[in-house]
C-alpha positions in Angstrom: -2.8 21.1 16.4 -5.7 18.7 16.6 -4.8 16.1 19.3 -6.2 13.3 17.1 -3.8 14.4 14.4 -0.9 14.1 16.8 -2.1 10.5 17.7 -2.3 9.6 14.0 1.2 10.9 13.5 2.5 8.8 16.4 0.6 5.7 15.2 2.1 6.1 11.7 5.6 6.6 13.0 5.5 3.4 15.0 3.7 1.6 12.1 6.6 2.7 9.9 9.1 1.2 12.3 7.1 -2.0 12.3 6.7 -2.3 8.6 10.3 -1.3 8.0 11.4 -4.1 10.4 10.3 -6.8 8.0 9.7 -5.3 4.6 13.2 -5.8 3.3 13.4 -9.3 4.5 10.1 -10.9 3.4 11.4 -12.2 0.1 14.4 -13.8 1.9 12.1 -15.5 4.4 9.9 -16.7 1.5 13.0 -18.3 0.0 13.8 -19.9 3.4 10.4 -21.5 3.4 11.0 -23.1 0.0 9.7 -20.5 -2.5 11.7 -20.2 -5.8 12.2 -16.9 -7.5 9.2 -17.3 -9.8 7.0 -18.1 -6.8 8.3 -15.2 -4.8 7.5 -12.8 -7.7 4.0 -14.3 -7.9 3.4 -13.9 -4.2 4.6 -10.3 -4.2 2.4 -9.5 -7.2 -0.6 -11.1 -5.5 0.1 -8.9 -2.5 0.1 -5.9 -4.8 -3.2 -7.0 -6.3 -4.7 -7.2 -2.9 -3.6 -3.6 -2.3 -5.1 -2.5 -5.6 -8.6 -3.9 -5.2 -9.0 -2.7 -1.6 -9.0 1.1 -2.2 -12.3 1.8 -3.8 -14.5 -0.3 -1.4 -12.7 1.2 1.6 -13.1 4.7 0.3 -16.8 4.1 -0.3 -17.3 2.6 3.2 -15.4 5.5 4.9 -18.0 7.9 3.4 -20.8 5.7 4.6 -19.9 4.4 8.1 -17.0 6.7 9.1 -13.2 6.7 8.9 -12.2 5.7 12.4 -13.7 2.2 12.3 -11.9 1.4 9.1 -8.6 2.8 10.5 -8.8 0.6 13.6 -9.8 -2.4 11.5 -6.7 -1.9 9.2 -4.4 -1.6 12.2 -5.9 -4.8 13.8 -5.4 -6.7 10.5 -1.8 -5.5 10.5 -1.2 -7.1 13.9 -2.9 -10.3 12.9 -0.9 -10.6 9.6 2.4 -10.0 11.4 1.5 -12.6 14.0 0.6 -15.1 11.3 3.9 -14.5 9.4 5.8 -14.8 12.7 4.3 -18.1 13.7 4.0 -19.7 10.2 6.2 -22.8 9.8 5.0 -23.5 6.2 4.9 -21.4 3.1 1.1 -21.4 2.6 0.5 -19.9 6.1 3.2 -17.3 5.6 1.8 -16.3 2.2 -1.7 -16.0 3.8 -0.2 -13.5 6.4 1.6 -11.6 3.6 -1.6 -11.3 1.6 -3.6 -10.2 4.6 -0.9 -7.5 5.2 -1.2 -6.4 1.6 -5.0 -6.0 2.1 -4.3 -3.5 4.9 -3.5 -1.0 2.1 -7.2 -0.2 2.2 -6.4 2.2 5.0 -5.0 4.8 2.5 -8.4 6.3 1.6 -10.0 6.6 5.1 -6.6 7.8 6.4 -6.3 10.6 3.9 -10.0 11.5 4.5 -9.5 11.5 8.3 -6.3 13.6 8.2 -7.9 16.0 5.7 -10.9 16.6 8.0 -8.7 16.9 11.1 -6.1 19.2 9.7 -7.5 22.5 11.2 -5.7 25.5 9.7 -3.2 23.4 7.8 -3.4 23.1 4.0 -4.4 19.6 2.7 -0.9 19.1 1.2 0.8 19.9 4.4 -1.4 17.6 6.5 -1.0 14.7 4.0 2.7 15.2 3.5 3.4 15.2 7.3 1.3 12.0 7.5 3.5 10.4 4.9 6.7 11.8 6.4 5.9 10.5 9.9 5.6 7.0 8.4 8.8 7.3 6.5 10.8 8.6 9.5 9.7 5.4 11.3 10.6 3.3 8.3 14.2 4.6 8.5 14.6 2.9 11.9 12.8 -0.3 11.0 15.4 -2.0 8.6 18.2 -1.4 11.0 16.2 -3.0 13.8 15.1 -5.9 11.6 18.5 -6.6 10.4 19.9 -6.8 13.9 17.1 -9.0 15.1 17.3 -11.3 12.1 21.0 -11.7 12.4 20.9 -12.6 16.1 17.6 -14.4 16.5 16.4 -15.4 13.1 13.9 -13.9 10.6 10.7 -15.2 12.3 11.5 -12.9 15.2 11.6 -10.0 12.8 7.9 -10.5 12.2 7.2 -11.0 15.9 8.9 -7.7 16.6 6.8 -6.0 13.9 3.7 -7.4 15.6 4.7 -5.9 18.9 5.4 -2.6 17.3 2.0 -2.7 15.5 0.3 -3.2 18.9 2.0 0.0 20.2 0.9 1.8 17.1 -2.7 0.6 17.6 -2.6 1.9 21.2 -2.1 5.4 19.9 -4.8 5.0 17.2 -7.7 3.8 19.4 -7.7 7.2 21.2 -8.4 9.3 18.1 -11.9 10.9 18.0 -14.6 9.8 15.6 -15.6 12.3 12.9 -19.1 13.1 11.8 -20.2 11.8 8.4 -20.2 14.4 5.7 -23.5 14.8 3.9 -24.6 16.7 0.9 -27.8 18.8 0.5 -30.4 16.3 -0.7 -32.0 19.2 -2.7 -28.7 19.9 -4.5 -26.5 16.7 -4.6 -23.0 17.0 -6.0 -22.4 15.4 -9.4 -21.3 11.8 -9.4 -17.6 11.3 -9.6 -18.2 9.6 -13.0 -19.9 12.8 -14.1 -17.1 15.1 -12.8 -14.9 15.8 -15.8 -12.3 17.8 -13.8 -11.8 14.9 -11.4 -11.7 12.3 -14.1 -9.2 14.3 -16.1 -7.1 14.7 -13.0 -6.9 11.0 -12.1 -5.9 10.3 -15.8 -3.1 12.7 -15.1 -2.3 10.9 -11.9 -1.8 7.7 -14.0 0.6 9.4 -16.4 2.6 11.0 -13.5 3.0 7.8 -11.4 3.7 5.6 -14.5 6.4 7.9 -15.7 8.0 8.5 -12.3 8.1 4.8 -11.4 9.4 3.6 -14.8 13.1 4.0 -14.0 12.9 2.4 -10.6 12.0 -1.3 -10.7 15.2 -2.6 -12.4 17.7 -0.1 -11.2 19.1 -2.3 -8.5 19.7 -5.0 -11.2 21.3 -2.3 -13.4 23.6 -1.2 -10.6 24.7 -4.7 -9.8 25.0 -6.1 -13.3 26.2 -3.1 -15.3 27.9 -0.9 -12.6 29.3 -3.6 -10.4 27.8 -2.6 -7.1 27.8 -5.1 -4.2 24.6 -6.1 -2.3 25.9 -4.2 0.7 26.2 -1.0 -1.4 22.7 -1.5 -2.8 21.4 -2.0 0.7 23.0 1.3 1.8 21.3 3.0 -1.2 18.0 1.7 0.1 18.5 3.3 3.5 19.5 6.6 1.8 16.3 6.4 -0.3 14.1 5.9 2.8 15.7 8.9 4.5 15.2 10.9 1.3 11.5 9.9 1.3 11.0 11.2 4.8 13.0 14.5 4.5 11.7 15.5 1.1 8.1 14.7 1.9 8.4 16.7 5.1 9.9 19.7 3.2 7.3 19.6 0.4 4.4 19.6 2.9 5.9 22.4 5.0 6.9 24.8 2.2 5.3 24.0 -1.1 1.8 24.2 -2.6 0.4 20.9 -4.0 0.9 21.9 -7.6 4.5 23.1 -7.2 5.3 20.0 -5.2 4.0 17.8 -8.0 6.2 19.6 -10.5 9.4 19.6 -8.4 8.9 16.0 -7.4 8.8 15.0 -11.1 12.0 17.0 -11.7 13.7 15.1 -8.9 12.5 11.8 -10.3 14.0 12.8 -13.7 17.2 13.7 -12.0 17.3 10.3 -10.4 17.0 8.7 -13.9 19.7 10.9 -15.4 22.2 10.3 -12.6 21.7 6.6 -12.6 22.1 6.5 -16.4 25.2 8.7 -16.7 27.0 8.5 -13.4 29.7 5.9 -12.5 30.5 6.9 -8.9 28.8 5.5 -5.8 28.3 8.9 -4.1 26.3 10.1 -7.2 24.1 7.0 -7.0 23.5 7.8 -3.3 22.5 11.3 -4.3 20.2 9.9 -6.9 18.5 7.6 -4.4 18.1 10.5 -1.9 16.4 12.6 -4.6 14.1 9.7 -5.4 12.2 10.8 -2.3 10.5 13.2 -4.7 8.5 10.2 -6.0 7.0 9.5 -2.5 6.5 13.2 -1.9 4.3 13.6 -5.0 1.7 11.1 -3.7 0.2 13.3 -0.9 0.4 16.3 -3.3 -1.8 14.4 -5.8 -4.3 13.6 -3.0 -4.3 17.3 -2.0 -5.3 18.2 -5.5 -8.1 15.6 -5.5 -9.6 17.1 -2.4 -10.3 20.4 -4.2 -12.2 18.7 -7.1 -14.9 16.8 -5.1 -17.6 17.3 -2.5 -16.7 16.5 1.2 -19.3 13.6 1.1 -17.4 12.0 -1.8 -13.9 12.4 -0.3 -13.3 8.8 0.7 -14.4 7.3 -2.6 -12.4 10.0 -4.5 -9.2 9.2 -2.6 -9.9 5.5 -3.2 -10.2 5.9 -6.9 -7.1 8.0 -7.0 -5.1 5.3 -5.1 -6.5 2.6 -7.4 -5.4 4.5 -10.5 -1.9 5.0 -9.0 -1.8 1.2 -8.1 -2.6 0.3 -11.7 0.2 2.6 -12.9 2.6 0.9 -10.4 1.6 -2.5 -11.8 2.0 -1.7 -15.5 5.1 0.5 -15.4 7.5 -2.4 -14.4 6.3 -4.4 -17.4 7.5 -1.7 -19.8 10.7 -1.3 -17.7 11.3 -5.1 -18.1 10.9 -4.9 -21.9 13.2 -1.9 -22.2 15.8 -3.6 -20.0 15.7 -6.7 -22.1 16.4 -4.6 -25.2 19.2 -2.7 -23.6 19.8 -2.4 -19.8 20.3 1.4 -20.0 17.4 2.1 -22.4 14.9 2.6 -19.6 16.5 5.8 -18.4 16.3 8.0 -21.6 12.8 6.6 -22.2 11.9 7.6 -18.6 13.3 11.0 -19.0 11.0 11.5 -22.0 8.0 10.1 -20.2 8.6 12.4 -17.2 9.1 15.3 -19.5 5.7 14.6 -21.0 4.1 14.3 -17.5 5.6 17.6 -16.5 4.1 19.3 -19.6 0.7 17.7 -18.9 0.9 18.8 -15.3 1.7 22.4 -16.3 -1.2 22.4 -18.7 -4.0 20.5 -16.9 -3.3 20.3 -13.1 -5.5 22.6 -10.9 -3.8 25.8 -10.0 -5.4 26.2 -6.6 -5.6 23.9 -3.6 -8.4 23.2 -1.1 -7.4 25.2 1.9 
């Protein structure tokens, strides 16, 4: 295995520990600093918007100036944002740190490009899935650590601990080797991404898949608390089960499945989640549903693996950036429909989700590429 890839895996594992340390507690700390529920929602939406707008510029720059500089920049921004959140004694400063952390999502495109180029004999889907799995394995540890620190020392120290972990993660990352820029033959340039119908058709499919798979998720905790009577402690345990499912299923998909097959099975698992939440009444079944929800996370690197086979190497960063932007738009719009359905009837979102995922599976069978860039 490429030594740089090992360092990326170690950096992502420790980054997952750091992010997991504070991610489940950021809304609580916002409330502690004086934010009301509406303000908290607005802040978190703003962080999501910062993520969404960052992908395409980062992908473009990674094709022009290289991937390693952007990776290191994102990691440094992560340290600075965690330090700002840890030291903030007022709501505006904390929000500034939170928005800066949201902006670090621009790392997705250069990271996918770097891992794809460094994968050696591995398939793209395996390399990207292992990348996601390493982060998720770290994220399993983070909430347990953050909960203990917050309970004994206060939530500000949760963010300080995350900053320290990010420093360790950066120490791994700075030793990765730079990669040469990919250039096309000036006599025979590749078609623009906007003139590539296979690529444009596929990212339209990405929107449908992510929208349908995410639809049953945003209000499920509300449904379980209000309609099924689960306690907050039980819901928290389901969150831990979900993170573990993310890691294990992503790892399994990358090790044993092709990108196309992984996309299909991941959608089936997401449909199973919706069905079990809708029809079950026992906590162990809910836990199984949340474990299987890992199929949603596992599909993301599979989609990126399919993208790689549709574009020229010199366009890889921008192509990944556009793919991530389309996925982010789907993640932004899907909760709106979920909210409308929940308002009509709390359980209506689940049969609608099953229909949407069924349509997405049919479109995947019909239009997704049957091969994968090796």
